[in-house]
C-alpha positions in Angstrom: -35.3 -15.5 21.1 -31.9 -13.8 21.1 -31.7 -10.4 19.4 -28.7 -9.7 17.2 -27.5 -6.0 17.1 -28.1 -4.2 13.9 -24.5 -3.2 13.5 -23.4 -6.8 13.7 -26.0 -7.7 11.0 -24.7 -5.0 8.7 -21.1 -6.2 9.1 -22.1 -9.8 8.4 -23.9 -8.7 5.3 -20.9 -6.7 4.0 -18.5 -9.5 4.6 -20.7 -12.0 2.9 -21.0 -9.8 -0.1 -17.3 -9.5 -0.4 -16.5 -13.1 0.3 -17.4 -16.7 -0.3 -17.4 -18.4 3.1 -17.5 -22.0 1.8 -14.7 -21.9 -0.8 -11.8 -19.5 -1.3 -12.0 -17.1 -4.3 -9.3 -16.6 -6.9 -7.0 -13.8 -5.9 -7.6 -11.4 -8.8 -8.7 -8.1 -7.1 -10.8 -6.2 -4.7 -14.2 -5.3 -6.1 -13.7 -3.7 -9.5 -10.0 -3.2 -9.0 -8.7 -6.2 -10.9 -4.9 -6.9 -10.7 -3.4 -7.3 -14.2 -6.6 -6.3 -15.9 -7.9 -2.9 -14.7 -6.5 -0.1 -16.8 -5.9 3.6 -16.0 -9.3 4.2 -17.6 -10.8 3.5 -14.2 -9.5 6.8 -12.9 -11.8 8.7 -15.3 -14.7 6.6 -14.0 -13.8 7.4 -10.4 -13.4 11.1 -11.2 -16.9 11.2 -12.8 -18.4 9.5 -9.8 -16.8 11.8 -7.3 -16.8 15.0 -9.2 -13.8 17.3 -9.3 -10.6 16.3 -11.0 -7.3 14.5 -10.5 -4.8 16.7 -8.6 -1.2 16.1 -9.5 0.9 16.4 -6.4 4.6 15.9 -5.5 4.9 13.0 -3.0 5.9 13.8 0.5 6.2 11.8 3.8 2.9 11.1 5.7 0.8 12.2 2.8 -2.9 11.5 3.2 -5.8 12.2 0.8 -9.2 13.5 1.9 -12.0 10.9 1.5 -13.2 11.8 -2.0 -9.8 13.1 -3.3 -7.8 11.5 -6.1 -4.1 12.5 -6.4 -1.7 11.5 -9.1 1.7 11.2 -7.3 4.9 12.4 -8.9 8.4 12.4 -7.3 9.4 15.5 -5.3 11.7 17.8 -7.3 13.2 19.1 -4.0 13.7 16.1 -1.9 13.6 13.3 -4.6 11.2 11.5 -2.3 9.8 8.4 -4.1 8.5 6.0 -1.6 5.4 5.3 -3.6 5.8 7.5 -6.7 8.2 6.6 -9.6 10.4 8.2 -12.1 9.7 5.4 -14.5 7.7 6.7 -17.5 5.8 3.5 -17.8 4.4 3.8 -14.2 1.5 5.9 -12.9 0.6 6.1 -9.2 -2.7 7.4 -7.8 -3.7 8.0 -4.2 -7.4 7.8 -3.4 -8.7 9.0 0.0 -11.2 6.1 0.3 -13.0 3.5 -1.8 -15.9 1.4 -0.7 -16.3 -2.3 -1.6 -19.3 -4.3 -0.5 -20.0 -1.8 2.2 -16.4 -1.9 3.6 -14.5 1.4 3.6 -10.9 1.0 2.5 -8.8 4.1 3.3 -5.7 5.6 1.7 -5.6 3.5 -1.5 -2.6 3.5 -3.8 -3.2 2.3 -7.3 0.1 1.5 -9.1 -0.2 1.1 -12.8 2.6 -0.3 -15.0 2.2 0.0 -18.8 -1.4 1.1 -18.3 -2.4 -2.0 -16.2 -3.0 -2.2 -12.5 0.1 -3.9 -10.9 -0.7 -3.2 -7.2 -3.6 -2.2 -5.0 -2.3 -1.0 -1.6 -4.1 0.5 1.3 -4.4 0.9 5.0 -5.8 -2.2 6.7 -8.5 -2.7 9.3 -10.1 -5.5 11.3 -13.1 -5.5 9.0 -10.9 -5.7 5.9 -8.7 -8.4 7.4 -11.7 -10.6 8.2 -13.2 -10.1 4.7 -9.9 -11.2 3.2 -9.9 -14.4 5.2 -13.4 -15.2 4.2 -12.8 -14.4 0.5 -9.4 -16.0 0.0 -9.5 -18.8 2.5 -6.8 -20.0 4.9 -3.7 -17.8 4.7 0.0 -18.4 5.3 1.2 -16.5 8.4 4.8 -15.5 8.8 5.9 -13.8 12.0 9.4 -12.2 12.0 11.0 -10.8 15.1 14.2 -8.8 15.7 15.8 -7.6 18.9 16.4 -3.9 19.0 18.7 -2.4 21.6 17.2 0.8 23.0 19.4 3.2 24.9 18.0 5.5 27.5 20.7 8.2 27.4 19.5 10.2 30.5 19.2 7.0 32.6 22.3 5.4 31.2 20.5 2.1 30.7 19.8 -0.3 27.8 16.7 -2.3 27.1 16.2 -5.0 24.4 12.9 -4.5 22.7 11.5 -7.0 20.2 10.4 -5.7 16.8 7.6 -7.8 15.3 6.4 -8.1 11.7 3.4 -10.3 11.0 2.6 -11.1 7.4 -0.7 -12.8 6.6 -0.6 -13.7 2.9 -2.4 -15.6 0.1 -0.9 -16.5 -3.3 -2.5 -17.8 -6.5 -1.5 -17.9 -10.1 1.1 -15.1 -9.9 -1.0 -12.9 -7.7 -0.3 -12.2 -4.0 -2.3 -10.6 -1.3 -0.8 -9.7 2.1 -2.0 -8.1 5.3 1.1 -6.7 7.1 1.2 -5.5 10.7 4.4 -4.2 12.3 5.6 -3.1 15.7 8.9 -1.2 15.9 10.5 1.6 18.0 11.5 5.2 17.4 14.7 6.9 18.6 13.1 7.6 22.0 12.2 3.9 22.5 8.5 4.5 22.0 6.6 1.7 20.2 5.2 2.5 16.8 2.5 0.4 15.2 1.8 0.3 11.5 0.0 -1.8 9.0 -1.0 -2.1 5.4 -2.7 -4.3 2.8 -1.3 -5.1 -0.6 -2.7 -7.0 -3.6 -0.3 -7.3 -6.5 0.4 -9.2 -9.7 4.0 -10.2 -8.9 5.4 -10.1 -12.4 4.0 -6.7 -13.2 5.0 -5.2 -9.9 8.5 -6.6 -10.2 8.8 -5.0 -13.7 7.6 -1.7 -12.2 10.1 -1.9 -9.4 13.0 -2.7 -11.8 12.0 0.2 -14.0 11.8 2.6 -11.0 15.2 1.6 -9.8 16.8 1.9 -13.3 15.4 5.5 -13.7 16.4 6.4 -10.2 19.9 5.2 -10.9 20.0 7.4 -14.0 18.9 10.5 -12.1 21.4 9.8 -9.3 24.2 9.4 -11.9 23.3 12.6 -13.6 23.3 14.5 -10.3 26.7 13.0 -9.3 28.1 13.9 -12.7 26.9 17.5 -12.4 28.5 17.8 -8.9 31.8 16.4 -10.2 31.7 19.0 -13.1 31.2 21.8 -10.7 34.2 20.6 -8.7 36.6 20.5 -11.6 38.0 23.9 -10.7 38.1 23.1 -6.9 
């Protein structure tokens, strides 16, 4: 009789709980986070479960939240950094250090709400999460994109052509889209950088949120340019 390691059994149980191995599930959410249905009221529930309170914080590059933290992200007033936050008054963005669904820990979760409804669930990805997605949603579409990037070694006076790769594993259903994205690119010193993320969105809602974000960003940029021109009138 062959013994199965306990860790493998736990992983199998977690994946089975999150997925339906025989048939694919409708792409409507991850656990209790339902795209197009869950409202901002879930934040109050999360706060009650974790204790503490929501901390409003200006967004900044490489921001990460501690495991039980909940941040409400607002644009930086100094740098105007808005990679994930938004100036749109109809949009709210929260960053959770970690959520657990069916025993699977999902880290650095962004919840993007538009008009009080969840438009996108975005997080770091992992091998465990990727496998669960395949089991739950069925066979995906895989799109691999490559791009040649010329890397110049200044000190050596040589050039090398590196290949940047983006692999997008995605599922689509009734206006919802889930995607597991993995990327390899290079920094200015020609060192490889690997990054990845998972996103589940209601495309119509997310598109409206993006349009609103752009419109308000354009307004702010125009006001700043106008103020600069006014200051230069006597120049």
